[in-house]
N, C-alpha and C positions, 0 to 999 in steps of 0.2 A: 337416699338413704334417710330415714328420720333422725333426727337431733336427739341425741341419748343426754341422760344428766350426767355431769362429770364424776367420775370413781376414781378410787386408789388401784391399782393392780396388786394384788397380794404376792405376787409372785417377784416383779421388778419393783414394786414402790413407787412407781409412777403416775402421775395425774394423766388419766384417759378422759377424753371427751367421745371416744368412738365406741363402737358395740364392742371390739374387739382391743385388746393391746398390741400397738404395733410392734412392740420389742419382741414378747414371747407368745401371743395368740392367746392368751387367757381372755374368760370373757366373765362377767360379772354374774352373781349368782341370784335368780330373781327368787320370790318367796316361792312360786310351784315347784322351784326346784328341790325345795327342801322337804316336800312332803310325801309320803310313802308313795304315792302313785308318780310323782316326778322321777323318784330316784328307778323305780320299776320301769319307767319309761325309757330312762338313760341307760341301764342294765340291758331291756332290750333290745335297744338300737344299736348297742354295743357288739352285742352277740351274732345278733343279725346282719351286718352291713359287714360285706366282703369288698374291700375297695382295691385298687392296681398295686398299694404296697406291700400288702399280704401275699396277694398272687405271685407279685414280685419274687418277695422273700422265699415263699414254699418252693418256686421255680428253682430259683439259685442253691437253696438247700438240697434240692434234691438232685441238682445237676452236677454242681461245684461248691460243695458247701465250704470247702477253703479260701474261695473267693469271698464269701459273705465276711469272712472273719479278718482278710486283709482290706476289705472295705470298708468296716467299721471302725480298724486301726488307723486308717489314713484319713479317717474324717468324711467319709461319703456315708450319712447316715440318713439323711431324708429320703431318699428314696425306697428304704426298706421298714420295717417294722421293728422298733427297738428290741433287745433282746430281752428278757424277763429280768 
């Protein structure tokens, strides 16, 4: 892993020396991220990427929708996509 320049996490306000904040997973913005091309690339990636959490959420919503609500209320949130 390459060394990164220290930065302040905007979410946690912690000083971080790694590429991602260990507390919340936030990463610093790079100048290309703020261009129209960078924003378009992020949107395209978000729209076209299907991960296990999305498939698991859709499956449980179709098979047992009440279980998803109960799991969310009990704090089991990481295996599923967050509610909109």
